FIFI-775895 format. One record per residue (C-alpha): residue number from 0; residue in three letters; x, y, z negated. Coordinates in steps of 0.2 Angstrom, whole numbers, plus 2048, in hexadecimal, padded with zeros to 3 digits. Last residue first. Example, Ala and Ser with C-alpha at 12.3 -4.5 7.8 and 13.67 -1.06 7.14 Angstrom:
BEGIN
<atom num="1" residuo="SER" east="844" north="7FB" up="7DC"/>
<atom num="0" residuo="ALA" east="83E" north="7EA" up="7D9"/>
//
This chain:
BEGIN
<atom num="89" residuo="UNK" east="7C3" north="870" up="7AC"/>
<atom num="88" residuo="UNK" east="7C9" north="85E" up="7AB"/>
<atom num="87" residuo="UNK" east="7B7" north="856" up="7AE"/>
<atom num="86" residuo="UNK" east="7B7" north="85F" up="7BF"/>
<atom num="85" residuo="UNK" east="7C7" north="857" up="7C5"/>
<atom num="84" residuo="UNK" east="7D8" north="85F" up="7C3"/>
<atom num="83" residuo="UNK" east="7E2" north="85F" up="7D2"/>
<atom num="82" residuo="UNK" east="7EF" north="851" up="7D4"/>
<atom num="81" residuo="UNK" east="800" north="857" up="7CF"/>
<atom num="80" residuo="UNK" east="80C" north="860" up="7DB"/>
<atom num="79" residuo="UNK" east="819" north="85D" up="7E9"/>
<atom num="78" residuo="UNK" east="81B" north="86C" up="7F4"/>
<atom num="77" residuo="UNK" east="811" north="86F" up="804"/>
<atom num="76" residuo="UNK" east="816" north="867" up="814"/>
<atom num="75" residuo="UNK" east="819" north="875" up="821"/>
<atom num="74" residuo="UNK" east="826" north="86A" up="82B"/>
<atom num="73" residuo="UNK" east="828" north="85A" up="822"/>
<atom num="72" residuo="UNK" east="81D" north="850" up="82E"/>
<atom num="71" residuo="UNK" east="825" north="83E" up="82F"/>
<atom num="70" residuo="UNK" east="82B" north="83E" up="81D"/>
<atom num="69" residuo="UNK" east="81B" north="844" up="816"/>
<atom num="68" residuo="UNK" east="811" north="838" up="821"/>
<atom num="67" residuo="UNK" east="81C" north="82A" up="81A"/>
<atom num="66" residuo="UNK" east="819" north="82F" up="809"/>
<atom num="65" residuo="UNK" east="806" north="830" up="80A"/>
<atom num="64" residuo="UNK" east="7FF" north="841" up="807"/>
<atom num="63" residuo="UNK" east="7F2" north="846" up="7FA"/>
<atom num="62" residuo="UNK" east="7EB" north="858" up="7FB"/>
<atom num="61" residuo="UNK" east="7ED" north="868" up="7F1"/>
<atom num="60" residuo="UNK" east="7E8" north="87A" up="7F5"/>
<atom num="59" residuo="UNK" east="7F0" north="886" up="7E8"/>
<atom num="58" residuo="UNK" east="7F0" north="899" up="7EC"/>
<atom num="57" residuo="UNK" east="7DD" north="89D" up="7E9"/>
<atom num="56" residuo="UNK" east="7DC" north="88F" up="7DC"/>
<atom num="55" residuo="UNK" east="7D9" north="87C" up="7DC"/>
<atom num="54" residuo="UNK" east="7D3" north="87C" up="7EE"/>
<atom num="53" residuo="UNK" east="7D3" north="86A" up="7F4"/>
<atom num="52" residuo="UNK" east="7DA" north="863" up="804"/>
<atom num="51" residuo="UNK" east="7D4" north="854" up="80D"/>
<atom num="50" residuo="UNK" east="7DF" north="848" up="816"/>
<atom num="49" residuo="UNK" east="7E2" north="841" up="827"/>
<atom num="48" residuo="UNK" east="7D3" north="849" up="82F"/>
<atom num="47" residuo="UNK" east="7C6" north="845" up="83C"/>
<atom num="46" residuo="UNK" east="7C2" north="832" up="838"/>
<atom num="45" residuo="UNK" east="7B2" north="830" up="842"/>
<atom num="44" residuo="UNK" east="7A2" north="82A" up="839"/>
<atom num="43" residuo="UNK" east="79D" north="818" up="83D"/>
<atom num="42" residuo="UNK" east="793" north="814" up="84C"/>
<atom num="41" residuo="UNK" east="7A2" north="810" up="857"/>
<atom num="40" residuo="UNK" east="7A7" north="803" up="84A"/>
<atom num="39" residuo="UNK" east="7B9" north="7FD" up="84C"/>
<atom num="38" residuo="UNK" east="7BC" north="7EC" up="843"/>
<atom num="37" residuo="UNK" east="7C1" north="7EB" up="831"/>
<atom num="36" residuo="UNK" east="7B2" north="7DE" up="82F"/>
<atom num="35" residuo="UNK" east="7AA" north="7E4" up="81F"/>
<atom num="34" residuo="UNK" east="7B0" north="7F6" up="81F"/>
<atom num="33" residuo="UNK" east="7AB" north="7F9" up="831"/>
<atom num="32" residuo="UNK" east="7B9" north="803" up="838"/>
<atom num="31" residuo="UNK" east="7B9" north="816" up="83D"/>
<atom num="30" residuo="UNK" east="7BA" north="81E" up="84E"/>
<atom num="29" residuo="UNK" east="7C8" north="82A" up="851"/>
<atom num="28" residuo="UNK" east="7CA" north="83C" up="84F"/>
<atom num="27" residuo="UNK" east="7D9" north="83C" up="84E"/>
<atom num="26" residuo="UNK" east="7E8" north="837" up="858"/>
<atom num="25" residuo="UNK" east="7F3" north="835" up="849"/>
<atom num="24" residuo="UNK" east="7FF" north="842" up="851"/>
<atom num="23" residuo="UNK" east="7F1" north="84E" up="853"/>
<atom num="22" residuo="UNK" east="7EB" north="84C" up="842"/>
<atom num="21" residuo="UNK" east="7FD" north="84F" up="83B"/>
<atom num="20" residuo="UNK" east="7FF" north="85E" up="846"/>
<atom num="19" residuo="UNK" east="7EF" north="866" up="83F"/>
<atom num="18" residuo="UNK" east="7F4" north="862" up="82D"/>
<atom num="17" residuo="UNK" east="803" north="86D" up="82B"/>
<atom num="16" residuo="UNK" east="7FB" north="87D" up="832"/>
<atom num="15" residuo="UNK" east="7EB" north="878" up="829"/>
<atom num="14" residuo="UNK" east="7F4" north="877" up="818"/>
<atom num="13" residuo="UNK" east="7FB" north="888" up="81B"/>
<atom num="12" residuo="UNK" east="7EA" north="88F" up="821"/>
<atom num="11" residuo="UNK" east="7E2" north="888" up="811"/>
<atom num="10" residuo="UNK" east="7EE" north="892" up="807"/>
<atom num="9" residuo="UNK" east="7FD" north="890" up="7FB"/>
<atom num="8" residuo="UNK" east="800" north="87D" up="7FF"/>
<atom num="7" residuo="UNK" east="801" north="86F" up="7F2"/>
<atom num="6" residuo="UNK" east="806" north="85D" up="7F4"/>
<atom num="5" residuo="UNK" east="7FF" north="84E" up="7EB"/>
<atom num="4" residuo="UNK" east="808" north="83D" up="7ED"/>
<atom num="3" residuo="UNK" east="803" north="82D" up="7F6"/>
<atom num="2" residuo="UNK" east="80D" north="81D" up="7F7"/>
<atom num="1" residuo="UNK" east="807" north="811" up="805"/>
<atom num="0" residuo="UNK" east="800" north="800" up="800"/>
//
């Protein structure tokens, strides 16, 4: 299983500038797979993003990134961070 770490960007725009080339390199969007069979399912929702960013503060946007993706796409990658606080942590 891939190792995943959290990274932080200073804005949604800086995250998007890193994320968009990743999405393009991974040939997204693409059709999803059936969870039961693992086979492509054209009726399933498309996978359109590599990861999802969470706004923690106005200058703190965090997303989980697998280590191999971080290594392959270092340009514009945010700085390592902790996972964002979850609603119960506030």
